[in-house]
N, C-alpha and C positions, 0 to 999 in steps of 0.2 A: 068118485075120483075127480079132483079139481083139474080144470083145464089150465095149462100153463099160460101165464101172461107173457106176451111177446113184445119185443122192442118195436117201436113205431118210428119210422124214419120220416123226416119232414123235408120234402123236396122244395126247391126254389121255383119250380116250374108252375106257371099259371096259364099255360097254353089253352087248356080247355075251359077256363073260367071266363064268364061274361064280364064286360066292362059296364059299370054303373056310375051315374052321376053322383057326386057328393051332394048331399041335401042342400038345395039352393038357399034355404034360410040360414045356413052356416057359412056359405061362401062369401068371402070378402073381395077377392080378385080372381079373374080367370073363369074357366069352366072345367074344373078338375074332375076326372073320373078315377074310379078305383076298381081294382080286381082283388079278390080275396079267396083264399083256400084255407078254411079252418079245418085242420086235419085231426084235431082231437078236442073233445069235450069230456070232462070227467063225469062220473055218475051223479055228483051233487050239482052239476051244471053251473059251477062257479069258477072253473079253471078252463082256459082255452088256449090253443096254440096253432100256429100255421104261418102262412106267408101272405103278405099284403103288398100292393103296388098302387101308386097313384101317378097321375100326370100333373103338369104344371098348374099351380094355383095356390091360393091362400084361404084358409078357413078357420073358424073359431073352434076351440077345444074346451070341453068341460068334463074332466075325468071323474067318474065315480068309482073306477077300478084302478088297480095297480097294474102297470104294464112294463115288462122288460122287452126291449127291442134291440135288434142287431141289424144295422143297415148293410145290405148286401151290395146295392149299387145306387148311384145317383147322389143327390144332395138335398138336404132339407134344412130349414131354419125354424127352430122353435123359439117362440117369444112368450114369456110369462106375462101375467096381468100387470106386473110392475114395469114392463118394458125391457127386461133383460133377455137378450137373444143369445142362442147357442147354435152354431153351425154344426150340422151332423153330416159326416162323410162316410164313404164305404169303409167298413171295418170297425166303425164306432158302435159300441154297446152302450145303452143308456136306459134309465128307468124314468117313467112318467108316473109319479105317485098319485093316488086317489086325492082329489081335491084340487089338482092342477087345473088352472084356467089360463088361457092364452090363445095363441095361434100356431098352426102348422102351415109352413109354406114349402111346397115342393118346387125345386128348380129342375126343369126337364122331367124325367121320369125317375122315381125313387122306388126301391123295393126293400122290404125288411122282413126278417123273421120276427115273430112276436109271441109272447106268452102273457096271458091276462089272468089276473086273479081278482075276483069281486066278492066282497063280503056278502054273506046271505042276508 
């Protein structure tokens, strides 16, 4: 008999998660830290989802994966490699496609739900 697959809820809470520095070789300004709770990884280990938070700072991005994000709180500014900036505010959903290069800047503290898919 097969066991039923159950719904998995994703909470915005990061209370029990440790804070870690964002890799210094990526940081442009500030001393940003991040907290992460990856709540699901599929059996192929190429799809992930959870909640992520960072403090003030700006760092380089180089995406090899596709990521859907929904900003829960705070503010961020994403700037692509051609200098086009997008302000992200609470309630905004957005996709960062594989191949995206640029910067992420957190203003204050920002928290998002994410789901990531990476080709094998």
